[in-house]
C-alpha positions in Angstrom: 106.0 169.7 48.6 105.4 166.1 47.5 102.4 164.3 48.7 103.3 161.3 51.1 103.1 158.0 49.3 101.9 154.6 50.4 105.5 153.4 50.2 106.6 156.1 52.6 104.0 155.1 55.1 105.0 151.4 54.8 108.7 152.3 55.4 107.9 154.4 58.5 105.6 151.7 59.9 108.0 148.9 59.1 105.4 146.9 57.1 104.8 146.1 53.5 103.0 148.3 51.0 100.2 145.7 50.8 99.7 145.8 54.5 99.3 149.6 54.5 96.8 149.3 51.6 94.7 146.8 53.6 94.7 149.1 56.7 93.7 152.3 54.8 91.0 150.4 52.9 89.5 149.0 56.1 90.4 145.4 55.8 89.5 143.2 58.8 92.5 140.7 58.6 95.1 143.0 60.1 96.6 142.6 63.6 95.7 145.4 66.0 99.3 146.3 66.7 100.1 146.5 63.0 97.0 148.6 62.4 98.1 151.0 65.1 101.6 151.3 63.7 100.3 152.0 60.2 97.8 154.6 61.4 100.5 156.3 63.5 102.6 156.6 60.4 99.7 157.9 58.4 99.1 160.6 61.0 102.8 161.5 61.2 103.3 161.9 57.5 99.9 163.4 56.8 99.1 160.7 54.2 95.8 161.1 52.4 94.5 158.0 50.6 93.9 158.3 46.9 90.2 157.8 46.6 90.3 157.0 42.9 92.9 154.3 43.4 91.2 153.0 46.5 87.9 152.6 44.6 89.7 150.5 42.0 90.8 148.2 44.7 87.7 148.0 46.8 85.2 148.7 44.0 83.5 151.1 46.3 82.7 154.7 45.6 81.3 155.6 49.0 78.5 157.4 47.2 74.8 156.7 47.2 72.4 158.1 44.6 69.1 159.5 45.9 66.9 159.4 42.9 63.8 161.6 43.0 61.2 161.3 40.2 59.9 164.8 40.6 60.6 168.1 38.8 63.1 170.6 40.4 60.3 173.1 41.3 58.6 170.5 43.4 61.7 169.2 45.1 63.4 172.6 45.9 60.5 175.0 46.5 57.0 173.7 46.4 56.9 170.8 48.9 58.9 171.0 52.1 58.5 167.2 52.5 61.3 166.6 50.0 63.8 168.9 51.8 63.0 167.1 55.0 63.7 163.7 53.5 66.8 164.8 51.6 68.2 166.3 54.8 67.5 163.2 56.9 68.9 160.8 54.3 72.0 163.0 53.9 72.6 163.0 57.7 72.3 159.3 57.9 74.7 158.7 55.0 77.2 161.2 56.4 77.1 159.3 59.7 77.9 156.2 57.8 80.9 157.9 56.0 79.0 158.0 52.7 78.0 160.9 50.5 74.7 161.4 48.8 74.3 162.3 45.2 70.9 163.9 44.5 69.6 163.0 41.0 66.3 164.2 39.6 64.5 162.0 37.1 61.3 163.7 36.1 61.8 163.3 32.3 63.0 160.7 29.8 66.3 162.6 29.5 66.6 162.5 33.3 65.9 158.8 33.4 68.6 158.1 30.8 71.1 160.3 32.7 70.5 158.4 36.0 70.6 155.0 34.3 73.9 155.8 32.6 75.4 157.1 35.8 74.4 154.2 37.9 75.4 151.6 35.3 78.7 153.3 35.0 79.6 152.2 38.5 79.7 155.7 40.1 77.6 154.8 43.1 77.4 151.9 45.6 73.6 152.0 45.9 70.4 153.8 45.0 67.6 155.2 47.1 64.3 155.7 45.1 62.0 158.5 46.3 58.6 159.6 45.0 58.2 157.0 42.3 55.1 157.0 40.1 53.3 153.9 38.8 54.4 154.1 35.1 58.0 155.0 35.9 60.3 152.7 34.0 63.4 153.7 36.1 63.3 151.0 38.8 63.3 148.2 36.2 66.1 149.9 34.3 68.2 150.4 37.4 67.6 146.9 38.5 69.5 145.6 35.5 72.6 147.4 36.8 72.8 145.0 39.8 73.5 148.0 42.1 71.8 147.6 45.5 68.5 149.5 45.5 66.0 150.6 48.3 62.8 152.4 47.9 61.6 155.2 50.2 58.0 154.1 50.4 56.2 151.1 49.0 57.1 150.7 45.3 54.3 150.8 42.8 56.0 148.3 40.4 56.0 144.6 41.0 59.8 144.5 41.1 61.1 143.0 44.4 62.6 146.2 45.7 63.1 146.3 49.5 61.5 149.3 51.1 60.8 151.2 54.3 57.7 153.3 54.7 55.4 154.8 57.3 52.0 153.3 58.0 50.1 155.5 55.5 46.9 153.5 55.6 46.8 153.3 59.4 47.7 156.9 59.9 44.9 158.0 57.5 42.4 155.8 59.2 43.3 157.2 62.6 42.8 160.8 61.3 39.4 160.1 59.8 38.3 158.2 62.9 39.3 161.3 64.9 37.1 163.5 62.6 34.2 161.0 63.0 34.7 160.9 66.7 34.2 164.7 66.8 30.7 164.1 65.6 31.2 165.1 62.0 28.7 163.5 59.7 29.9 164.3 56.2 33.6 163.6 56.1 35.3 164.1 52.7 38.8 163.5 51.5 41.2 165.2 49.1 43.2 162.3 47.7 46.7 162.3 46.3 47.9 161.1 42.8 46.4 157.7 42.1 49.7 156.4 40.7 51.6 156.8 44.0 51.4 154.2 46.7 51.3 156.7 49.6 48.1 158.3 48.1 46.6 154.8 47.4 47.2 153.7 51.0 45.9 156.9 52.6 42.8 156.7 50.4 42.4 153.1 51.6 42.6 154.2 55.2 40.0 156.9 54.6 37.6 154.4 53.0 38.2 151.8 55.8 37.3 154.4 58.5 34.1 155.4 56.7 33.0 151.9 56.0 33.4 151.0 59.7 31.3 154.0 60.6 28.7 153.2 57.9 29.3 156.5 56.1 29.3 157.3 52.4 32.7 158.4 51.0 33.2 161.7 49.2 36.5 161.8 47.3 38.0 164.8 45.4 41.2 164.3 43.5 44.4 166.2 44.2 48.2 165.9 43.5 49.8 166.7 46.9 50.1 170.4 46.0 48.5 173.4 47.8 46.8 174.5 44.6 45.1 171.1 44.1 43.9 171.2 47.7 42.2 174.6 47.2 40.6 173.5 43.9 39.4 170.2 45.4 37.9 172.0 48.4 36.0 174.4 46.2 34.6 171.4 44.2 33.7 169.6 47.4 31.7 172.6 48.7 30.0 172.9 45.3 29.1 169.2 45.1 28.0 168.8 48.8 27.5 172.0 50.8 26.9 169.8 53.9 30.5 168.7 54.1 31.6 169.3 57.7 35.0 167.6 57.8 37.9 167.0 55.3 40.9 164.7 55.5 43.6 165.8 53.0 46.2 163.3 52.0 49.0 165.8 52.5 49.5 168.9 54.6 50.0 171.1 51.5 46.6 170.1 50.2 45.1 170.7 53.7 46.6 174.2 53.7 45.1 174.9 50.3 41.8 173.6 51.6 42.0 176.0 54.6 42.4 178.9 52.2 39.5 177.9 50.1 37.3 177.5 53.2 38.3 180.9 54.4 37.4 182.4 51.0 34.0 180.6 51.1 33.2 182.1 54.5 33.4 178.7 56.3 34.9 178.7 59.8 37.5 176.0 60.8 36.8 174.0 62.8 33.3 175.3 63.7 31.8 174.7 60.2 34.4 172.3 58.7 37.1 170.4 60.5 40.3 169.8 58.6 43.1 167.2 59.0 46.2 166.6 56.9 49.1 164.2 56.6 52.9 164.7 57.0 53.2 167.3 59.8 55.4 169.7 57.8 56.6 172.7 59.7 54.0 175.0 58.2 51.3 172.8 59.8 52.1 174.4 63.2 51.8 177.9 61.9 48.7 177.7 59.7 45.5 179.5 60.7 44.2 177.6 62.6 47.1 175.3 63.4 46.6 172.0 61.5 45.7 168.7 62.9 47.7 166.2 61.0 49.4 162.8 60.9 53.1 162.9 61.7 55.2 160.5 59.7 58.7 159.6 61.1 60.9 161.2 58.4 64.2 160.7 60.3 63.4 157.2 61.4 62.4 156.1 57.9 65.7 157.6 56.6 67.7 155.8 59.2 65.9 152.5 58.3 66.5 153.0 54.6 70.3 153.7 55.0 70.6 150.7 57.4 68.9 148.4 54.9 71.0 149.7 52.0 74.3 149.3 53.7 73.5 145.9 55.3 75.9 143.0 54.5 72.9 140.8 53.7 70.3 142.2 51.3 67.0 142.7 53.2 63.8 141.1 51.9 60.9 142.0 54.2 59.7 145.6 54.1 59.7 147.7 57.3 56.6 149.8 58.1 57.0 152.4 60.9 54.1 153.8 62.9 52.7 157.3 62.5 51.3 159.7 65.1 48.1 161.8 65.1 48.9 165.4 66.1 45.8 167.1 67.3 45.7 170.9 66.8 43.0 173.6 66.5 41.8 172.7 63.0 40.0 169.5 64.1 
């Protein structure tokens, strides 16, 4: 059975082929009664628009690239934050009748592949996620002239619009909570220094300690559970008087809980622990983790709205976080 054509729809609706094309491609300059007649004919004939031909006319692919500068192991298994973001962005794009194309760019070959794909006109826009400071990809993609939004404050000086949560304010609130509990020696397990989320959370920690006239104690981490455990062991070795820890991610906080347990330290009696993200595991840790909840769904909605806006946004959008107090602090 032959597939219904644009000409067949036009004949049934009593309009020109050009008019049918404008209707199925969503043009605004069509009279309501004409649009109704065309859509009735489309339904009656079971006409399905040719997406390839339509994209040639509209120069739209209805696809958005979500580019993640992390290795597959981190994205798909190690860190539940990424699955939460990917799910939220996908849901928002689906609601806007767009599809998401997930692209990993953790190597030079991955960078080249993403750059070729975007420059080839296969997507209408790009969402950048988990960029690192030395990453050349944002500048390379900027040359393609495809609309681009960053999930989180960009590290580079490129004028890329972005939406983020209040990383600095959230971290400061968590540390102020630990100080308010009467803890005297509050340390932090920081994230990668080439990522803005880690930079801002460290700044929030330092601001809270400065206001309380306390001396900072910083151990490096990389947002993984293993780095949190290693950092906690080093903190205990360097300063056995540590009685509170703010970890810049929940995974690092979970690693710290394991290291404290192995060292015979009780949480929160001996050492209070707070994290950042509020991943699902935070509710089920032992003890349940006090953490800073970032609005993953709201940030995703903000990013998609900015990307699909008729006028390119200029000012960044920063959304508030929420301190979630549980048994660990």
